[in-house]
N, CA, C, O and CB atoms as a CASP TS submission, in Angstrom:
PFRMAT TS
TARGET T0000
AUTHOR 0000-0000-0000
METHOD Language model
MODEL 1
PARENT N/A
ATOM      1  N   MET     1       0.838  -1.190   0.000  1.00  0.00           N
ATOM      2  CA  MET     1       0.000   0.000   0.000  1.00  0.00           C
ATOM      3  C   MET     1       0.879   1.247   0.000  1.00  0.00           C
ATOM      4  O   MET     1       1.908   1.288   0.674  1.00  0.00           O
ATOM      5  CB  MET     1      -0.951   0.001   1.218  1.00  0.00           C
ATOM      6  N   PRO     2       0.472   2.254  -0.752  1.00  0.00           N
ATOM      7  CA  PRO     2       1.240   3.504  -0.801  1.00  0.00           C
ATOM      8  C   PRO     2       0.977   4.399   0.412  1.00  0.00           C
ATOM      9  O   PRO     2      -0.008   4.229   1.130  1.00  0.00           O
ATOM     10  CB  PRO     2       0.910   4.265  -2.078  1.00  0.00           C
ATOM     11  N   ILE     3       1.868   5.339   0.615  1.00  0.00           N
ATOM     12  CA  ILE     3       1.731   6.336   1.678  1.00  0.00           C
ATOM     13  C   ILE     3       1.248   7.632   1.036  1.00  0.00           C
ATOM     14  O   ILE     3       1.827   8.100   0.055  1.00  0.00           O
ATOM     15  CB  ILE     3       3.091   6.553   2.452  1.00  0.00           C
ATOM     16  N   TYR     4       0.183   8.208   1.594  1.00  0.00           N
ATOM     17  CA  TYR     4      -0.388   9.451   1.079  1.00  0.00           C
ATOM     18  C   TYR     4      -0.302  10.538   2.138  1.00  0.00           C
ATOM     19  O   TYR     4      -0.274  10.260   3.337  1.00  0.00           O
ATOM     20  CB  TYR     4      -1.850   9.243   0.637  1.00  0.00           C
ATOM     21  N   GLU     5      -0.261  11.796   1.667  1.00  0.00           N
ATOM     22  CA  GLU     5      -0.255  12.936   2.581  1.00  0.00           C
ATOM     23  C   GLU     5      -1.644  13.549   2.655  1.00  0.00           C
ATOM     24  O   GLU     5      -2.373  13.622   1.666  1.00  0.00           O
ATOM     25  CB  GLU     5       0.778  13.992   2.137  1.00  0.00           C
ATOM     26  N   TYR     6      -1.983  13.988   3.863  1.00  0.00           N
ATOM     27  CA  TYR     6      -3.280  14.608   4.123  1.00  0.00           C
ATOM     28  C   TYR     6      -3.057  15.909   4.875  1.00  0.00           C
ATOM     29  O   TYR     6      -2.124  16.033   5.669  1.00  0.00           O
ATOM     30  CB  TYR     6      -4.212  13.653   4.929  1.00  0.00           C
ATOM     31  N   LYS     7      -3.939  16.891   4.610  1.00  0.00           N
ATOM     32  CA  LYS     7      -3.819  18.196   5.245  1.00  0.00           C
ATOM     33  C   LYS     7      -5.178  18.613   5.804  1.00  0.00           C
ATOM     34  O   LYS     7      -6.202  18.482   5.134  1.00  0.00           O
ATOM     35  CB  LYS     7      -3.288  19.254   4.242  1.00  0.00           C
ATOM     36  N   CYS     8      -5.175  19.121   7.049  1.00  0.00           N
ATOM     37  CA  CYS     8      -6.413  19.588   7.669  1.00  0.00           C
ATOM     38  C   CYS     8      -6.559  21.093   7.456  1.00  0.00           C
ATOM     39  O   CYS     8      -5.646  21.740   6.944  1.00  0.00           O
ATOM     40  CB  CYS     8      -6.435  19.245   9.183  1.00  0.00           C
ATOM     41  N   GLU     9      -7.699  21.648   7.846  1.00  0.00           N
ATOM     42  CA  GLU     9      -7.938  23.083   7.648  1.00  0.00           C
ATOM     43  C   GLU     9      -7.005  23.958   8.478  1.00  0.00           C
ATOM     44  O   GLU     9      -6.831  25.135   8.164  1.00  0.00           O
ATOM     45  CB  GLU     9      -9.372  23.417   7.988  1.00  0.00           C
ATOM     46  N   ASP    10      -6.399  23.405   9.539  1.00  0.00           N
ATOM     47  CA  ASP    10      -5.442  24.160  10.349  1.00  0.00           C
ATOM     48  C   ASP    10      -4.027  24.135   9.759  1.00  0.00           C
ATOM     49  O   ASP    10      -3.117  24.778  10.281  1.00  0.00           O
ATOM     50  CB  ASP    10      -5.415  23.605  11.764  1.00  0.00           C
ATOM     51  N   GLY    11      -3.856  23.388   8.670  1.00  0.00           N
ATOM     52  CA  GLY    11      -2.565  23.361   7.986  1.00  0.00           C
ATOM     53  C   GLY    11      -1.634  22.240   8.403  1.00  0.00           C
ATOM     54  O   GLY    11      -0.506  22.165   7.915  1.00  0.00           O
ATOM     55  N   HIS    12      -2.079  21.366   9.298  1.00  0.00           N
ATOM     56  CA  HIS    12      -1.234  20.234   9.683  1.00  0.00           C
ATOM     57  C   HIS    12      -1.188  19.238   8.533  1.00  0.00           C
ATOM     58  O   HIS    12      -2.209  18.955   7.907  1.00  0.00           O
ATOM     59  CB  HIS    12      -1.761  19.552  10.984  1.00  0.00           C
ATOM     60  N   ILE    13      -0.009  18.710   8.258  1.00  0.00           N
ATOM     61  CA  ILE    13       0.158  17.710   7.209  1.00  0.00           C
ATOM     62  C   ILE    13       0.637  16.419   7.847  1.00  0.00           C
ATOM     63  O   ILE    13       1.580  16.411   8.638  1.00  0.00           O
ATOM     64  CB  ILE    13       1.155  18.194   6.115  1.00  0.00           C
ATOM     65  N   GLY    14      -0.025  15.333   7.492  1.00  0.00           N
ATOM     66  CA  GLY    14       0.346  14.027   8.025  1.00  0.00           C
ATOM     67  C   GLY    14       0.283  12.979   6.935  1.00  0.00           C
ATOM     68  O   GLY    14      -0.271  13.227   5.864  1.00  0.00           O
ATOM     69  N   THR    15       0.836  11.827   7.191  1.00  0.00           N
ATOM     70  CA  THR    15       0.848  10.744   6.216  1.00  0.00           C
ATOM     71  C   THR    15       0.012   9.578   6.711  1.00  0.00           C
ATOM     72  O   THR    15      -0.165   9.375   7.912  1.00  0.00           O
ATOM     73  CB  THR    15       2.282  10.288   5.930  1.00  0.00           C
ATOM     74  N   ARG    16      -0.493   8.824   5.757  1.00  0.00           N
ATOM     75  CA  ARG    16      -1.271   7.626   6.065  1.00  0.00           C
ATOM     76  C   ARG    16      -0.926   6.540   5.050  1.00  0.00           C
ATOM     77  O   ARG    16      -0.723   6.827   3.870  1.00  0.00           O
ATOM     78  CB  ARG    16      -2.804   7.932   6.056  1.00  0.00           C
ATOM     79  N   LEU    17      -0.862   5.328   5.501  1.00  0.00           N
ATOM     80  CA  LEU    17      -0.683   4.167   4.655  1.00  0.00           C
ATOM     81  C   LEU    17      -2.080   3.665   4.321  1.00  0.00           C
ATOM     82  O   LEU    17      -2.780   3.148   5.193  1.00  0.00           O
ATOM     83  CB  LEU    17       0.197   3.054   5.352  1.00  0.00           C
ATOM     84  N   ARG    18      -2.495   3.815   3.056  1.00  0.00           N
ATOM     85  CA  ARG    18      -3.858   3.457   2.664  1.00  0.00           C
ATOM     86  C   ARG    18      -3.856   2.821   1.279  1.00  0.00           C
ATOM     87  O   ARG    18      -2.922   2.990   0.495  1.00  0.00           O
ATOM     88  CB  ARG    18      -4.777   4.699   2.684  1.00  0.00           C
ATOM     89  N   SER    19      -4.924   2.088   1.005  1.00  0.00           N
ATOM     90  CA  SER    19      -5.066   1.519  -0.329  1.00  0.00           C
ATOM     91  C   SER    19      -5.400   2.632  -1.321  1.00  0.00           C
ATOM     92  O   SER    19      -5.904   3.686  -0.935  1.00  0.00           O
ATOM     93  CB  SER    19      -6.159   0.417  -0.348  1.00  0.00           C
ATOM     94  N   ILE    20      -5.121   2.393  -2.576  1.00  0.00           N
ATOM     95  CA  ILE    20      -5.373   3.387  -3.615  1.00  0.00           C
ATOM     96  C   ILE    20      -6.855   3.748  -3.647  1.00  0.00           C
ATOM     97  O   ILE    20      -7.202   4.912  -3.847  1.00  0.00           O
ATOM     98  CB  ILE    20      -4.914   2.865  -4.993  1.00  0.00           C
ATOM     99  N   SER    21      -7.713   2.786  -3.457  1.00  0.00           N
ATOM    100  CA  SER    21      -9.153   3.044  -3.528  1.00  0.00           C
ATOM    101  C   SER    21      -9.657   3.921  -2.386  1.00  0.00           C
ATOM    102  O   SER    21     -10.753   4.474  -2.482  1.00  0.00           O
ATOM    103  CB  SER    21      -9.906   1.736  -3.526  1.00  0.00           C
ATOM    104  N   HIS    22      -8.885   4.063  -1.306  1.00  0.00           N
ATOM    105  CA  HIS    22      -9.302   4.876  -0.161  1.00  0.00           C
ATOM    106  C   HIS    22      -8.529   6.187  -0.013  1.00  0.00           C
ATOM    107  O   HIS    22      -8.716   6.901   0.972  1.00  0.00           O
ATOM    108  CB  HIS    22      -9.152   4.076   1.094  1.00  0.00           C
ATOM    109  N   ARG    23      -7.666   6.513  -0.972  1.00  0.00           N
ATOM    110  CA  ARG    23      -6.829   7.703  -0.814  1.00  0.00           C
ATOM    111  C   ARG    23      -7.634   9.000  -0.778  1.00  0.00           C
ATOM    112  O   ARG    23      -7.217   9.953  -0.120  1.00  0.00           O
ATOM    113  CB  ARG    23      -5.825   7.768  -1.935  1.00  0.00           C
ATOM    114  N   GLU    24      -8.771   9.065  -1.464  1.00  0.00           N
ATOM    115  CA  GLU    24      -9.581  10.291  -1.517  1.00  0.00           C
ATOM    116  C   GLU    24     -10.518  10.430  -0.311  1.00  0.00           C
ATOM    117  O   GLU    24     -11.100  11.496  -0.109  1.00  0.00           O
ATOM    118  CB  GLU    24     -10.401  10.314  -2.802  1.00  0.00           C
ATOM    119  N   VAL    25     -10.669   9.386   0.478  1.00  0.00           N
ATOM    120  CA  VAL    25     -11.551   9.418   1.641  1.00  0.00           C
ATOM    121  C   VAL    25     -10.880  10.227   2.753  1.00  0.00           C
ATOM    122  O   VAL    25      -9.761   9.906   3.154  1.00  0.00           O
ATOM    123  CB  VAL    25     -11.887   7.972   2.129  1.00  0.00           C
ATOM    124  N   PRO    26     -11.553  11.281   3.261  1.00  0.00           N
ATOM    125  CA  PRO    26     -10.937  12.078   4.334  1.00  0.00           C
ATOM    126  C   PRO    26     -10.581  11.219   5.546  1.00  0.00           C
ATOM    127  O   PRO    26     -11.219  10.201   5.813  1.00  0.00           O
ATOM    128  CB  PRO    26     -11.878  13.207   4.762  1.00  0.00           C
ATOM    129  N   THR    27      -9.564  11.645   6.261  1.00  0.00           N
ATOM    130  CA  THR    27      -9.134  10.965   7.481  1.00  0.00           C
ATOM    131  C   THR    27      -9.120  11.989   8.610  1.00  0.00           C
ATOM    132  O   THR    27      -9.471  13.149   8.395  1.00  0.00           O
ATOM    133  CB  THR    27      -7.721  10.299   7.300  1.00  0.00           C
ATOM    134  N   THR    28      -8.727  11.584   9.784  1.00  0.00           N
ATOM    135  CA  THR    28      -8.683  12.495  10.929  1.00  0.00           C
ATOM    136  C   THR    28      -7.245  12.928  11.181  1.00  0.00           C
ATOM    137  O   THR    28      -6.330  12.105  11.212  1.00  0.00           O
ATOM    138  CB  THR    28      -9.280  11.825  12.194  1.00  0.00           C
ATOM    139  N   CYS    29      -7.061  14.232  11.361  1.00  0.00           N
ATOM    140  CA  CYS    29      -5.744  14.778  11.670  1.00  0.00           C
ATOM    141  C   CYS    29      -5.314  14.277  13.051  1.00  0.00           C
ATOM    142  O   CYS    29      -6.099  14.332  13.998  1.00  0.00           O
ATOM    143  CB  CYS    29      -5.757  16.341  11.619  1.00  0.00           C
ATOM    144  N   LYS    30      -4.101  13.800  13.170  1.00  0.00           N
ATOM    145  CA  LYS    30      -3.604  13.291  14.447  1.00  0.00           C
ATOM    146  C   LYS    30      -3.334  14.397  15.465  1.00  0.00           C
ATOM    147  O   LYS    30      -3.333  14.145  16.670  1.00  0.00           O
ATOM    148  CB  LYS    30      -2.341  12.498  14.222  1.00  0.00           C
ATOM    149  N   LYS    31      -3.104  15.639  14.978  1.00  0.00           N
ATOM    150  CA  LYS    31      -2.782  16.737  15.895  1.00  0.00           C
ATOM    151  C   LYS    31      -4.014  17.436  16.446  1.00  0.00           C
ATOM    152  O   LYS    31      -4.088  17.719  17.642  1.00  0.00           O
ATOM    153  CB  LYS    31      -1.912  17.743  15.200  1.00  0.00           C
ATOM    154  N   CYS    32      -4.998  17.721  15.567  1.00  0.00           N
ATOM    155  CA  CYS    32      -6.157  18.502  16.024  1.00  0.00           C
ATOM    156  C   CYS    32      -7.482  17.745  15.913  1.00  0.00           C
ATOM    157  O   CYS    32      -8.524  18.249  16.332  1.00  0.00           O
ATOM    158  CB  CYS    32      -6.251  19.783  15.228  1.00  0.00           C
ATOM    159  N   GLU    33      -7.443  16.545  15.353  1.00  0.00           N
ATOM    160  CA  GLU    33      -8.599  15.670  15.208  1.00  0.00           C
ATOM    161  C   GLU    33      -9.701  16.226  14.293  1.00  0.00           C
ATOM    162  O   GLU    33     -10.853  15.803  14.383  1.00  0.00           O
ATOM    163  CB  GLU    33      -9.173  15.396  16.556  1.00  0.00           C
ATOM    164  N   LYS    34      -9.342  17.177  13.411  1.00  0.00           N
ATOM    165  CA  LYS    34     -10.280  17.658  12.399  1.00  0.00           C
ATOM    166  C   LYS    34     -10.117  16.795  11.148  1.00  0.00           C
ATOM    167  O   LYS    34      -9.167  16.019  11.037  1.00  0.00           O
ATOM    168  CB  LYS    34     -10.041  19.177  12.074  1.00  0.00           C
ATOM    169  N   ASP    35     -11.054  16.939  10.210  1.00  0.00           N
ATOM    170  CA  ASP    35     -10.942  16.200   8.963  1.00  0.00           C
ATOM    171  C   ASP    35      -9.707  16.643   8.190  1.00  0.00           C
ATOM    172  O   ASP    35      -9.407  17.833   8.102  1.00  0.00           O
ATOM    173  CB  ASP    35     -12.201  16.389   8.111  1.00  0.00           C
ATOM    174  N   ALA    36      -9.006  15.682   7.641  1.00  0.00           N
ATOM    175  CA  ALA    36      -7.836  15.949   6.809  1.00  0.00           C
ATOM    176  C   ALA    36      -8.099  15.357   5.431  1.00  0.00           C
ATOM    177  O   ALA    36      -8.636  14.256   5.307  1.00  0.00           O
ATOM    178  CB  ALA    36      -6.528  15.355   7.445  1.00  0.00           C
ATOM    179  N   PHE    37      -7.715  16.098   4.403  1.00  0.00           N
ATOM    180  CA  PHE    37      -8.008  15.708   3.044  1.00  0.00           C
ATOM    181  C   PHE    37      -6.735  15.412   2.266  1.00  0.00           C
ATOM    182  O   PHE    37      -5.683  16.004   2.509  1.00  0.00           O
ATOM    183  CB  PHE    37      -8.806  16.786   2.353  1.00  0.00           C
ATOM    184  N   TYR    38      -6.854  14.492   1.336  1.00  0.00           N
ATOM    185  CA  TYR    38      -5.749  14.055   0.495  1.00  0.00           C
ATOM    186  C   TYR    38      -5.184  15.233  -0.294  1.00  0.00           C
ATOM    187  O   TYR    38      -5.931  16.012  -0.887  1.00  0.00           O
ATOM    188  CB  TYR    38      -6.206  12.938  -0.458  1.00  0.00           C
ATOM    189  N   ILE    39      -3.853  15.354  -0.296  1.00  0.00           N
ATOM    190  CA  ILE    39      -3.189  16.379  -1.096  1.00  0.00           C
ATOM    191  C   ILE    39      -2.185  15.706  -2.019  1.00  0.00           C
ATOM    192  O   ILE    39      -1.641  14.648  -1.703  1.00  0.00           O
ATOM    193  CB  ILE    39      -2.490  17.437  -0.193  1.00  0.00           C
ATOM    194  N   ILE    40      -1.954  16.330  -3.149  1.00  0.00           N
ATOM    195  CA  ILE    40      -0.952  15.822  -4.081  1.00  0.00           C
ATOM    196  C   ILE    40       0.375  16.479  -3.728  1.00  0.00           C
ATOM    197  O   ILE    40       0.466  17.704  -3.640  1.00  0.00           O
ATOM    198  CB  ILE    40      -1.353  16.104  -5.578  1.00  0.00           C
ATOM    199  N   SER    41       1.387  15.673  -3.531  1.00  0.00           N
ATOM    200  CA  SER    41       2.701  16.193  -3.162  1.00  0.00           C
ATOM    201  C   SER    41       3.770  15.466  -3.957  1.00  0.00           C
ATOM    202  O   SER    41       3.514  14.411  -4.537  1.00  0.00           O
ATOM    203  CB  SER    41       2.954  16.044  -1.642  1.00  0.00           C
ATOM    204  N   THR    42       4.959  16.028  -3.980  1.00  0.00           N
ATOM    205  CA  THR    42       6.061  15.399  -4.695  1.00  0.00           C
ATOM    206  C   THR    42       6.780  14.429  -3.765  1.00  0.00           C
ATOM    207  O   THR    42       6.876  14.674  -2.563  1.00  0.00           O
ATOM    208  CB  THR    42       7.044  16.462  -5.244  1.00  0.00           C
ATOM    209  N   PRO    43       7.273  13.351  -4.307  1.00  0.00           N
ATOM    210  CA  PRO    43       8.006  12.398  -3.463  1.00  0.00           C
ATOM    211  C   PRO    43       9.377  12.949  -3.081  1.00  0.00           C
ATOM    212  O   PRO    43       9.942  13.785  -3.787  1.00  0.00           O
ATOM    213  CB  PRO    43       8.165  11.048  -4.188  1.00  0.00           C
ATOM    214  N   THR    44       9.893  12.480  -1.974  1.00  0.00           N
ATOM    215  CA  THR    44      11.240  12.831  -1.547  1.00  0.00           C
ATOM    216  C   THR    44      12.159  11.687  -1.943  1.00  0.00           C
ATOM    217  O   THR    44      11.918  10.533  -1.589  1.00  0.00           O
ATOM    218  CB  THR    44      11.305  13.110  -0.006  1.00  0.00           C
ATOM    219  N   VAL    45      13.199  12.012  -2.669  1.00  0.00           N
ATOM    220  CA  VAL    45      14.136  10.999  -3.125  1.00  0.00           C
ATOM    221  C   VAL    45      15.529  11.393  -2.674  1.00  0.00           C
ATOM    222  O   VAL    45      15.973  12.515  -2.918  1.00  0.00           O
ATOM    223  CB  VAL    45      14.077  10.828  -4.666  1.00  0.00           C
ATOM    224  N   THR    46      16.219  10.472  -2.016  1.00  0.00           N
ATOM    225  CA  THR    46      17.603  10.688  -1.610  1.00  0.00           C
ATOM    226  C   THR    46      18.418   9.515  -2.104  1.00  0.00           C
ATOM    227  O   THR    46      18.099   8.363  -1.810  1.00  0.00           O
ATOM    228  CB  THR    46      17.734  10.853  -0.064  1.00  0.00           C
ATOM    229  N   LEU    47      19.457   9.797  -2.845  1.00  0.00           N
ATOM    230  CA  LEU    47      20.326   8.752  -3.347  1.00  0.00           C
ATOM    231  C   LEU    47      21.475   8.557  -2.365  1.00  0.00           C
ATOM    232  O   LEU    47      22.167   9.512  -2.011  1.00  0.00           O
ATOM    233  CB  LEU    47      20.854   9.097  -4.764  1.00  0.00           C
ATOM    234  N   ASP    48      21.672   7.332  -1.932  1.00  0.00           N
ATOM    235  CA  ASP    48      22.766   7.053  -1.004  1.00  0.00           C
ATOM    236  C   ASP    48      24.088   7.494  -1.604  1.00  0.00           C
ATOM    237  O   ASP    48      24.371   7.217  -2.770  1.00  0.00           O
ATOM    238  CB  ASP    48      22.814   5.559  -0.649  1.00  0.00           C
ATOM    239  N   GLY    49      24.890   8.174  -0.813  1.00  0.00           N
ATOM    240  CA  GLY    49      26.196   8.605  -1.255  1.00  0.00           C
ATOM    241  C   GLY    49      26.211   9.969  -1.914  1.00  0.00           C
ATOM    242  O   GLY    49      27.282  10.477  -2.244  1.00  0.00           O
ATOM    243  N   THR    50      25.060  10.568  -2.110  1.00  0.00           N
ATOM    244  CA  THR    50      25.034  11.886  -2.749  1.00  0.00           C
ATOM    245  C   THR    50      24.437  12.940  -1.844  1.00  0.00           C
ATOM    246  O   THR    50      24.288  14.088  -2.263  1.00  0.00           O
ATOM    247  CB  THR    50      24.255  11.829  -4.044  1.00  0.00           C
ATOM    248  N   ASP    51      24.095  12.597  -0.638  1.00  0.00           N
ATOM    249  CA  ASP    51      23.450  13.515   0.289  1.00  0.00           C
ATOM    250  C   ASP    51      24.492  14.068   1.253  1.00  0.00           C
ATOM    251  O   ASP    51      25.224  13.299   1.875  1.00  0.00           O
ATOM    252  CB  ASP    51      22.304  12.813   1.059  1.00  0.00           C
ATOM    253  N   GLU    52      24.569  15.378   1.384  1.00  0.00           N
ATOM    254  CA  GLU    52      25.549  15.992   2.284  1.00  0.00           C
ATOM    255  C   GLU    52      25.297  15.646   3.746  1.00  0.00           C
ATOM    256  O   GLU    52      26.154  15.889   4.595  1.00  0.00           O
ATOM    257  CB  GLU    52      25.539  17.495   2.113  1.00  0.00           C
ATOM    258  N   GLY    53      24.125  15.080   4.050  1.00  0.00           N
ATOM    259  CA  GLY    53      23.827  14.628   5.408  1.00  0.00           C
ATOM    260  C   GLY    53      24.682  13.435   5.808  1.00  0.00           C
ATOM    261  O   GLY    53      24.783  13.107   6.990  1.00  0.00           O
ATOM    262  N   PHE    54      25.300  12.781   4.819  1.00  0.00           N
ATOM    263  CA  PHE    54      26.196  11.657   5.067  1.00  0.00           C
ATOM    264  C   PHE    54      27.568  12.060   4.531  1.00  0.00           C
ATOM    265  O   PHE    54      27.934  11.674   3.422  1.00  0.00           O
ATOM    266  CB  PHE    54      25.671  10.322   4.387  1.00  0.00           C
ATOM    267  N   PRO    55      28.332  12.834   5.309  1.00  0.00           N
ATOM    268  CA  PRO    55      29.567  13.441   4.796  1.00  0.00           C
ATOM    269  C   PRO    55      30.579  12.453   4.224  1.00  0.00           C
ATOM    270  O   PRO    55      31.203  12.745   3.204  1.00  0.00           O
ATOM    271  CB  PRO    55      30.220  14.210   5.883  1.00  0.00           C
ATOM    272  N   ASP    56      30.754  11.315   4.840  1.00  0.00           N
ATOM    273  CA  ASP    56      31.739  10.359   4.318  1.00  0.00           C
ATOM    274  C   ASP    56      31.326   9.837   2.951  1.00  0.00           C
ATOM    275  O   ASP    56      32.140   9.786   2.029  1.00  0.00           O
ATOM    276  CB  ASP    56      31.918   9.187   5.291  1.00  0.00           C
ATOM    277  N   ALA    57      30.077   9.456   2.819  1.00  0.00           N
ATOM    278  CA  ALA    57      29.591   8.939   1.547  1.00  0.00           C
ATOM    279  C   ALA    57      29.605  10.035   0.493  1.00  0.00           C
ATOM    280  O   ALA    57      29.946   9.778  -0.661  1.00  0.00           O
ATOM    281  CB  ALA    57      28.177   8.363   1.700  1.00  0.00           C
ATOM    282  N   TYR    58      29.239  11.259   0.877  1.00  0.00           N
ATOM    283  CA  TYR    58      29.214  12.370  -0.074  1.00  0.00           C
ATOM    284  C   TYR    58      30.625  12.684  -0.571  1.00  0.00           C
ATOM    285  O   TYR    58      30.825  12.921  -1.762  1.00  0.00           O
ATOM    286  CB  TYR    58      28.584  13.621   0.572  1.00  0.00           C
ATOM    287  N   SER    59      31.596  12.687   0.330  1.00  0.00           N
ATOM    288  CA  SER    59      32.972  13.003  -0.085  1.00  0.00           C
ATOM    289  C   SER    59      33.518  11.908  -1.000  1.00  0.00           C
ATOM    290  O   SER    59      34.227  12.209  -1.960  1.00  0.00           O
ATOM    291  CB  SER    59      33.893  13.173   1.153  1.00  0.00           C
ATOM    292  N   LYS    60      33.203  10.661  -0.722  1.00  0.00           N
ATOM    293  CA  LYS    60      33.651   9.570  -1.591  1.00  0.00           C
ATOM    294  C   LYS    60      33.013   9.708  -2.973  1.00  0.00           C
ATOM    295  O   LYS    60      33.684   9.526  -3.989  1.00  0.00           O
ATOM    296  CB  LYS    60      33.304   8.193  -0.969  1.00  0.00           C
ATOM    297  N   PHE    61      31.732  10.024  -3.010  1.00  0.00           N
ATOM    298  CA  PHE    61      31.017  10.218  -4.264  1.00  0.00           C
ATOM    299  C   PHE    61      31.648  11.359  -5.061  1.00  0.00           C
ATOM    300  O   PHE    61      31.871  11.236  -6.265  1.00  0.00           O
ATOM    301  CB  PHE    61      29.527  10.505  -3.998  1.00  0.00           C
ATOM    302  N   SER    62      31.932  12.472  -4.377  1.00  0.00           N
ATOM    303  CA  SER    62      32.538  13.636  -5.036  1.00  0.00           C
ATOM    304  C   SER    62      33.904  13.310  -5.615  1.00  0.00           C
ATOM    305  O   SER    62      34.216  13.701  -6.739  1.00  0.00           O
ATOM    306  CB  SER    62      32.660  14.794  -4.057  1.00  0.00           C
ATOM    307  N   LYS    63      34.720  12.591  -4.847  1.00  0.00           N
ATOM    308  CA  LYS    63      36.061  12.234  -5.319  1.00  0.00           C
ATOM    309  C   LYS    63      36.006  11.363  -6.570  1.00  0.00           C
ATOM    310  O   LYS    63      36.782  11.554  -7.506  1.00  0.00           O
ATOM    311  CB  LYS    63      36.832  11.509  -4.219  1.00  0.00           C
ATOM    312  N   VAL    64      35.095  10.418  -6.577  1.00  0.00           N
ATOM    313  CA  VAL    64      34.954   9.540  -7.742  1.00  0.00           C
ATOM    314  C   VAL    64      34.560  10.355  -8.954  1.00  0.00           C
ATOM    315  O   VAL    64      35.125  10.164 -10.030  1.00  0.00           O
ATOM    316  CB  VAL    64      33.914   8.431  -7.480  1.00  0.00           C
ATOM    317  N   HIS    65      33.612  11.253  -8.810  1.00  0.00           N
ATOM    318  CA  HIS    65      33.147  12.043  -9.946  1.00  0.00           C
ATOM    319  C   HIS    65      34.160  13.106 -10.372  1.00  0.00           C
ATOM    320  O   HIS    65      34.198  13.477 -11.546  1.00  0.00           O
ATOM    321  CB  HIS    65      31.827  12.703  -9.607  1.00  0.00           C
ATOM    322  N   GLU    66      34.967  13.596  -9.459  1.00  0.00           N
ATOM    323  CA  GLU    66      36.027  14.539  -9.828  1.00  0.00           C
ATOM    324  C   GLU    66      37.085  13.831 -10.666  1.00  0.00           C
ATOM    325  O   GLU    66      37.639  14.415 -11.597  1.00  0.00           O
ATOM    326  CB  GLU    66      36.670  15.168  -8.567  1.00  0.00           C
ATOM    327  N   SER    67      37.365  12.570 -10.333  1.00  0.00           N
ATOM    328  CA  SER    67      38.373  11.818 -11.080  1.00  0.00           C
ATOM    329  C   SER    67      37.919  11.539 -12.503  1.00  0.00           C
ATOM    330  O   SER    67      38.751  11.354 -13.391  1.00  0.00           O
ATOM    331  CB  SER    67      38.689  10.508 -10.371  1.00  0.00           C
ATOM    332  N   TYR    68      36.603  11.505 -12.734  1.00  0.00           N
ATOM    333  CA  TYR    68      36.059  11.308 -14.078  1.00  0.00           C
ATOM    334  C   TYR    68      35.832  12.620 -14.810  1.00  0.00           C
ATOM    335  O   TYR    68      35.463  12.622 -15.985  1.00  0.00           O
ATOM    336  CB  TYR    68      34.763  10.542 -14.004  1.00  0.00           C
ATOM    337  N   GLY    69      36.049  13.733 -14.124  1.00  0.00           N
ATOM    338  CA  GLY    69      35.898  15.022 -14.752  1.00  0.00           C
ATOM    339  C   GLY    69      34.451  15.484 -14.875  1.00  0.00           C
ATOM    340  O   GLY    69      34.130  16.314 -15.725  1.00  0.00           O
ATOM    341  N   SER    70      33.575  14.942 -14.020  1.00  0.00           N
ATOM    342  CA  SER    70      32.173  15.381 -14.074  1.00  0.00           C
ATOM    343  C   SER    70      31.745  16.032 -12.806  1.00  0.00           C
ATOM    344  O   SER    70      30.596  16.458 -12.688  1.00  0.00           O
ATOM    345  CB  SER    70      31.264  14.229 -14.369  1.00  0.00           C
TER
END
């Protein structure tokens, strides 16, 4: 099952693991308990070794690509 994002009228955004057939059905916000509705959002993608949050992997990645001239 995919993970979908939902937003309530107070602006809280939360995620839910739901079937595709239930993604449009409103859910309850975990913070304020108001109705939360499905929103379309972009996925977050992080490639291992290219994220500066992992300095050792990032530096190794950079060195390899510098040696290739890219």
